[in-house]
N, C-alpha and C positions, 0 to 999 in steps of 0.2 A: 292435595288441595292446598291452595295458598290464599292469603288475604292481601288486598291492596288498599291502601288509604288514598282516597281521591279528594283533592281540594275543590270544593264546590263554591268557594267565595266569588269566582268570576261569573256566577250565575244567580238568577232569581227564579223562584218557582211561584207560579200563579195557579191557584186551585180553582177549578170550575166544577161545581157539582150540582146535583138536583135531578129530578125525574126526567126533564127534557134537555139536559145539558148537552148530550151528543147531538141532538137535532138542532139545538141552538148553534153549537159550534160548526156544524156542517154548513150553515148559511153564512158564517163569518170568516172561515179559514180556507186556504187554498187546497189543503189536502182532503182526501176522501176519508172522513171519520168512520165510515163503515168498515174500513180496513184496520182500525185501531182495536187491539185486543190486549189482554193482560200480559201477553208474551211478545207483542209487536208494537213498538213505538213508531211514530211517523214524524217527518219533517214537513214544514210548510211555512207560509207567510200570512200575515195579516195585512190587508191593504185598506187604504181609505176609499172613500166613495169615488174618487177619480182614478183608482187603480194603482196609486203609488204605495210602495211598501212602507209600512209602519214598523214592522219587526219581523224577523225570522225566528223560528223556534223549533223545538222538538216537543212533541206531545206524547204523554204516556198515561196509562191508567193504573191506579193503585187503590185498592179497597173501594171501588165504585166511584172514585173521584178522578177527574181528568186534570192533569198537571201540565202546564206550559212551562218548559224550561227555556228561559230567556237569558240573554246577556245581562250582566249586572246593570241595575237601574232601569231596565226596560219595562219591568212590571209596573212601575209608576206611570209609564206612558200608555201601556196596553190596557191596564185595568179600566181607566175612564172610558176608553173607546168601547170596550165590551159592555160596560155598565150602562151605556146609552140605550141598549136593547134589553 
């Protein structure tokens, strides 16, 4: 076994949690959240009402919280979009 250090500075993490978080995300994101498990992350995009891409991401679940891994500074753009709902 070996360890690897990974620089995560080029990324933001946006946590989405709560009882209905997966159902909420299913309606907002392009990926099928039903396929998300603690062992399987997904990639997808968040679009605006006109279908234009706002951000791409990788989503994973950790300790019953869903995390969107975004490019650096994108969480500041994505969070207000998700907060509208």
